[in-house]
N, C-alpha and C positions, 0 to 999 in steps of 0.2 A: 504493500500500500504506500509506503514511504517513497518508493521509486517513482510512482505516478504523481505524487504530490511534490516531488523535488523541484521541478521547474517553477511551480507557483511559489514554493518556499524561497528559492534563490532569487527570482525576480522581485517578489514582494518584499523580502527583507532588505535587499540592497536599495531599492527605490524608497522604501519607507524610512530607512535610516537617513538617506540623503535629504528627504523633505523634513524630517525631524530636526536636522541641523539648521535648516533655514528658519523653521518655526521657533526654535529656542533662541536663535540669534535675534529674530524679530522681537520677541518678548523682552529680551535683555536690553534692546536699544529703544524700546518704547514705540515700535511700529504697531499699528492696529492690525491684528490678525483675527478676523471673525470666525474663521473655520479651519479646522485641522481634520483631515479625513484619512482614515485607514481604509484603503481600497477606493474603487471608482464605481460609478453607476448609482442605482437606487439605494437610498439609505435603509439599512436594516435597523440600526439603533442610532439615536443621537441624543445628546444631552448638552445643554449650555451651562458652562461653569464660568462665572465671571463674564467677561466680554467675548469669550470664545466658545463656539459650538463644536463639540467633538463628535465625529461621525464614524460609524462602522458601516461601510458600504458593501454591496453585493459581490463585487469583483475584487478579490484580495491580491491585486497585482501592484502593490506599492501603496501610494497615497499622494496627497497634495496639501499644501498650505495656501490659504487665500489671504493676501495682505492688501492693505490700502495702498494701491499703486495705480496711478492714472494711465500708465502705459499697458496695463494688463486688461485685455478685452474681457477676460473671464471675471474681472472684478468691477465691471462697469456699473453694476447695481449699487456699489458702495457710494456713488455720488448722488443717487436719488432713488434707489430701490428698483425693484422690478415688478412685473405684473403679479408674480406669484409670491412676492415677499410679504412678511408679516407687517411691514410698514404700510404697504398699500392696503392690505386686508384689514388692518386695525383690529384683528380678532385675537383675543387672548389664547385661544386654543391653537392658533397658528404660530404662537411664540411671540406675539406682540408685547413689548415692554415699554411703557410710556417714559421710563427713565433711562432707556438704553439708546446707544448710537445705532445708526443705520448699519445693517439691515434688520436689527431686532427691535428698533424703536425709531422715533422721529428725530432724535437729536443728530445734528450734523457732526461729521468727524473733524476734530480740531486739526488745523494745518500742521501742527507739530507732530501728529500721529501718522502722517503720510510718509511713505518710503522716501519720496523725492525731497522731503523737507530736511532729511538728515544730512549731516556733513559726510564728506567722502569716506573717512575712516569707518564710520558706522555702516555705510552702504556696502563697503568692501567686506566688512566683517559678516554681514548678512549673506552676501553672495558667495563668500568662500566657506561658509559654515557647512554647506551640503557636502562638498568634496572632503572637507576636514573630517566630518563624521564617517564618510566612507573609508577614509584612511584609518581612522580610529577603530572602526569595525574590523578591518583586516588585521590591524595590529593586535587587538584584543583576542581575536581567534588564534593568531600565531602564538601569543603568550600562553593562552590556555592549553593549546595542543603541546607546546614545548614543555610546560610544567607537568602535563599528564603523561607524556610518552618519552620526552627527551628529544635530542636531535636525531632525525632519521639518518641512519648510517647503513646504506646498502652494502651487504657483504658480497664479495666476488665469488659467490657460490650459486650455481644455476638452480633456481627454484622451479621454473617452468621452461620447457623447450618445445616450441611449436612445431608440429610435424610439417615436413615439406619446406621449412625455412632453412636459410644457410647454416644455422647452428646445428640443426638436426642432420642436415645433409653432410656436414663435416664430421659427424659422429659424437657430438657433445650430448651428454645425458643429464637429466635432472639429478642433482646431488654432486656433480663435478665441481671441484674447486679450481678456480683459474689463478695460477701462481705467477705466470710470466706472460709478457706481451712483446712479441718480436725479440725474444731472447733476454729481455730485461725484467727484473722483478716488478710485479704489478703493485703500484702504490695504493690504488683505491678503485672502487667500482666506477667513480666519476671519470677517472683517467681512461678506463676501458671504454666507457660510453662515448666520451669525446672522440677517441680514436676511431671507433666504429662509425660514428656519425660523419666523420671527415674522410672516410675511406671507402665510399661506395664504389664498387667495381674493382677495388684493389685488395689482394689477399693479405690477411694478417696471420701470424703464427702465434697460437696460444699454447702455453704450457699448462696442461690439465693434470690435476692430481685426482686419481680415482682408485679407491681401495688401497691407498698408500703407495701407488705407483704413479710415476710421471709419464704422461703421454704428450706428444707434440702433434697438434692438429692445425691444419690450415683452413681458414674460413674466409670467404669473400662476401663482405656485406653487400646487400642489394639496396639499390636506391628506392626509397619510398617517399612520396609527397605526403607529408603528414602535417596537421595543424599544430602550431606551437600552443600548448595548453595555457600559456600566460596571455597570449595576444590574439589567438585565433588566426594568425597569418600562416598560410600553408607554404612549406618549402621542402625541397628534397634533402633527405638525410639518409645515411647508411643505417641499415637495420639487419640484424641476424636472427630475430625471432626468439629471443631469450630474455627471461626476467630474472633479476637478482633476488637473493634471499634478503628480506628486509630486517635490519637490526636497528636498535636505538641506543643512544648513549645518554644516560641521565645527566642533567645539568642543574645548577643552582637557580634560585629565583632571579638573582642579578643577571646571570648569564641568559636566562630566558627572556628578560626584558631587552637586553642588548641584542640578542640574536633575532628576536621578533622585529626590532627596529631595522636591522640589516635586511631581513627578508622583505619588509614593506618597501624600503628604499630601492632594493635591487629589482623587485618585480615592477615597481613604478618606472624605473629607469629602462627596463627592457621594453615596456609598452611604449615609452617615448621613442626608443630606438626603432621599434617596429613601425611607428607612425612616420618616422623619418625615412625608413626604407620604402614605405608605401609612396612617399613623395619622390623617391629617386629610383623608381623602376619596378618595384614589386607590384604585380598586377592587382587591380581592384577585385578581380575574380577570386583572389585568395582570401578575401575577407569572409568571415562567418557572421551570421545574424541570429535572430531569436530562435529559429528552428535548430540551428547548430548548438546554441547554448542549452536549449531544452533537451536535446539529445545527450549532450555531455552531462547535464544535471542528472538525467535518468541513469546514465551509466555510473556516475559518481555515487549516487544513492545506493546502487547495488553493491558498491565497494565498501559501504559502511558509513557511519556518521562522521568519522574523521575525514574521510575522503570528500564527503559532501561539504563539510566545513571549510576545507582547503579550497574547494571550488568557489564557495561564497566569498572567501577572502580575495581570491584572484579576480573574480568578476567585480567585486566592490572597488578594487584598485583600478580596474579598467574603467569603471563608471567615473571615478574621480578624475583620472587623466583625460578621458574623453570630454568631460564637462569643462575642462580648463582650456579646450581649444578655442581660439578667438573667432568663433562663429556666432553671429547674433542668434538669440534665443537660448544659447547655452550660457552657463555661468561665465566662461571666459570671454565670450562676446559682450555680455552685459558689463563686465568689469572694464573692458576696453572702452565701451561707450561712455561709461560714467567718468572714467579718467579723462577721456577726450573732452567731455563737456566741462570738466573742472578746469582743464588747461585753456579751453576756449573762453571760459568765463560766463557762459550762458548755455541753457539747454538747447538741443536741436529742436527744430519745429516738429509738431506732431506728424506732419506728412513725411518729413525726412526719416523720423524714427520708424514709421510704418513701412517705408520702403526698405530700410535696413533690415527690419525684423522679417519682412516677407522674403527678402533675399536669403536670410538665414534659414527660414522655414523651408524654402525651396531646396537648399543644399542638404538639409537633414532629410527631407522627403526623398530626394534622389538617392541619397546614401541608403536609406531604409529599403527602397525598392530594389536597389542593387544587391544588397546582402540577402534579401528575401529571395530574389531570383537565383543567386548563387546557391542558397540552401536547397531550394526546390530542384534545381538542376542536378546537384550532387545526389539527392535522394532518388531522382528519376534514373540516374545512371546506375544506381545500386539495385534497381528493381530486377 
């Protein structure tokens, strides 16, 4: 059951945490936030606490925060209510409160409570809070897993050898211990993995210990185009069809916090590098989208809760990095616009902002269509 729910859990948790960051920052800076929703679509449960209505919606695929911002079409009702609002209805059962601000009552929203009224540092704090929460989610997952299990340390002992793959064809068997690589002592599984990945089509000599005896086998890695689990970008790597035995090295609390920080930074850096590669020749056809993420989530759930948590951490970092791109409607684009307006000394006109935001929406729309097409094409090829 967990496997089928995994895509919803992954999508929902990552987006929810992102929006929670914006919501907390808005509250801390005094921006009016009349609604915070867990999920989308029709409301299942809702309760107003103070000046915010908290909603549990039917589609648990994330959530959203609604702030007093004149540039957000979704919050246009804040300036005067809507046909379905409690303000227009004036009916207590619809949530009308004569002492509340729009949309719960007739009182106008003070100028000081609007997002645009805040100084640049406060606005940047709100816009960066979402990606910060995504990074903290990943960091927290890494800390928890490291404290629970220790540092993953793959042991160069074959745990699984896939039939028909180069390792099996070379004579490697499950339980074989790999002692040497091209005549030199093997330092670690990572060393072997890097050599295999970089040696597609070129033979490697492995020194195998089996039942106390040393055997020398030659294996030629086969090139396979596989997605990088951190970025979704597909690229050719050497593979021999063998999995290592997984081991773990216990670490202290201090080491766990330090190692978790390193993992968060390293994975974020790899995603930035992948985006750079995309701009310098890696095909857009190598990108994965929602279907690919759902498939990986399903597979991760079948691998256990720890594997699923690692996937949540990686996707959370992906969302953080992606949202920092300078594309209008993304956090990075909004940051750029706000900084530009501060330097300019005045806000862009409503028409200019609408054109910029529509351009950003077009870019995101084209990217979404592209990755969906890639996902569907790959699945059709596998039928």
